[in-house]
N, C-alpha and C positions, 0 to 999 in steps of 0.2 A: 596425568590427571590435569584438568583445566582448573587453575587456582587463581585467586585474586592477584597474586604477584605476576603470573603469566599475563593476565588481562591488562594489568598496569603497564607491563613491559611492551606488550603489543600496541597499546594506545600511544605510548611515547614514540615507538618506532614509526607508527603511522603518521604522527604529527611531524616527525623529521622528514618523511617522504613528501608531505604536502608543503612544508616550508622550502624544501629544495626545489620543488616544482614552481612555487611562487617566485623564487629568485630567478629561475630559468625563464618564466613567462614575462618577467619585467624586462628581460633583455631580448628575448626572441618571441616572435608571433606564434600563436597556436590556435587550434580550433576547439579548445576545451573551455569548461565553465570558469576555471581560474583565470584564464586570459581575459575572458569576457568581464569578469568582476573587476579585475585590475584596471582595465582600459575603458570601462563604461561607468565607473563610479562618479557620483556627483563631485565636481571639483572642490566644492566647499565642504564636503563630507567624505574625504578619502578614507577608505577602510584601512586599518592597520593590519599587519601580517597575522596577528592573533585573531582578529575578527574574521579574516578570510579563512583561516584554519577552522574556526568554529562554524562558519557558514558552510564550508566544504564538507565537514563532518556531518552536519545536519542534513545536507542533501544526500550524502552517501548512505547514511543510516535510514533516512526516510524512504530511500529507494530499495534498500536491501533487507532491513529488519522485518517488514511485514511479509516478505516473499515466502518464507517457510509456512506461515499461517495461511496465506491465500492458496498456496499449492496444496496443502493438506485439505483445505475446504473444497477445492475443485475435485480432488480424489473422492472425498466424502460424498459429494453430490453425484458424481459419475457412478459410484457403486450403487447408489439408490435410484439411478436412472440409466441403467446399463445400455438401453437402446441408443443413447446419445454417444456412447463409445463407438458403436458401429457407424453412426452417422458422421462422426469426425473422421474415422478411418476411410470412409467412402467419399469424403469431401462434400457431404451433404449438409454439414454443419461445421463452422470454423472453430478452431480452438479459442479464438478471441471471443466468440459468442458465449462459449462455456465460461471463459474467464470473467467477462463483464457481468454475466448473470450471477456467478458465484460472488463477485465483489458486491453486487447489489443485495443479495439475500443474506450473506454472511460477511459483512465488511470486517477487515482486520482491526480498524480503529472504530471504537464504539461511541466515544463521547469527546467533544471538544469544548473546553471552557472559554467563555467570552465575558467581557465586562461591559456593561451598558454605559454608553457615552453620554446619553441624554435621557431625561424622563420620557418614557414611551408607553404605548399601549399596544400589545400584540394579541390578537384574537381574544380581546376582552380582558387580558391580564395586564395589570398595571406594573410597570417596571420603573424603578428609580435609578438615577445616575449613580454609578458605582456598584449596582447589583451584579452579582456573579450568576451567570446562567450556564447551563450545560446543553449543548446542541447534541441531540441523540441521533446519530447517523442511521442506525438500524430502523428507527421509527420513520424517518424521512424516506428511506429506501423502500418502505412498504406502505407508502401513502396510497390509499385506495383511489384517490382522485387522479392519480397518474398511472398506477400499475393495476391492470386487471388481474384478479386472483394473485395478490401480492405475496402470499405465503407459498406459492407453487414455484418450483424451479423450472423455468421455461426459457432456455437460451434463444428461442425463436420469437420472443415477444417483440412487438413493434417499438414500444417506448423503452429505451435503454439508458436514459440519462440519470444514472445513479449519482449519489453525492459522496461516494467512498474516497474520491480523490479531492474533495473540497470543491469550491467554486469561486469564480471571480479572482480577486487579488489574493485569496487564501487557497487557490488551487495548488495542489502538490506539484512542485517543480520536478520531482523525480518520477512522475507518473509514466512518462513515455519509456523511461529506462526500465521501470518495473514491468510494464506491459511487455516489453521486448523480452526480458528474462523469462517471464512466466509463459509466454506463448512458445518460446523455444523449448522450455522444459515440458510443457503439455504435449507438444508435437511428438516428443520422444516417449513420454509416459503412456499415452493412449495405446501405443502399439503393444505394450506389455501388461497393461492393467489386468486383463483377463487371465493372466498367468498367476495372479495373486488373488487372495481373498482376505477379508477382515477376520482377525481372530476375535476381536471385540470391537464395538464402536469406539471411536476416539473419545478421549476425555478432554473437555473444553475448559479453559480457565482464562482469567484476566478480566479487568474492568475497563481500563482505558484502552488498551489493546487486548484483543481476545482471539484465541485460536486453539488449535489442538495442542495440548501439553504432552500427550502420549497417543500414539496411533500405531498399533501393531498389525502387520500383515504377514501372511505366510504364503509360500509358493504352493500352488494347487498341485 
């Protein structure tokens, strides 16, 4: 059984692994993110080992924690649009198109808090310095100004620039890693999806991050 003690032990062991890697990368070159952080830090603001550990864990979790949610969402959409399963198998539609449309219409991260730096007015709404606002990603991803029939799952839509990975300086640094993992998983799954069926529709939960908390399938 997975307990709090086991989780704490695993966390401590992972921290030890990262600390060992930090020591190694201080001595020897590498092509990983830890080497990049160590040797490209601002000389006046060199990061401590604990800060590098925290940043590494943040990147790792950001790239892995939403994966199960996104994968379940992809399966959910494919079962409701089964023609796309055949299109992917016949190479008439890429798994990445399925993935990006699923990310658009059902993003794993739903809201991002931001603090207003200066008095501002956005779309007629007055915001004061220090105000806390919540950016709603699902709303932005269904903006009718950019997405035709925004509530329809359509992997072949022309405009695909969703905000599920953020944008600009706030873009998710783990996005490419996540895309790679999910595309590999989808390429394997589409081949066997029709061998299974939903027992019941998935149960969705969560506010900040949202996804299937329970999804039961059975072999046909």
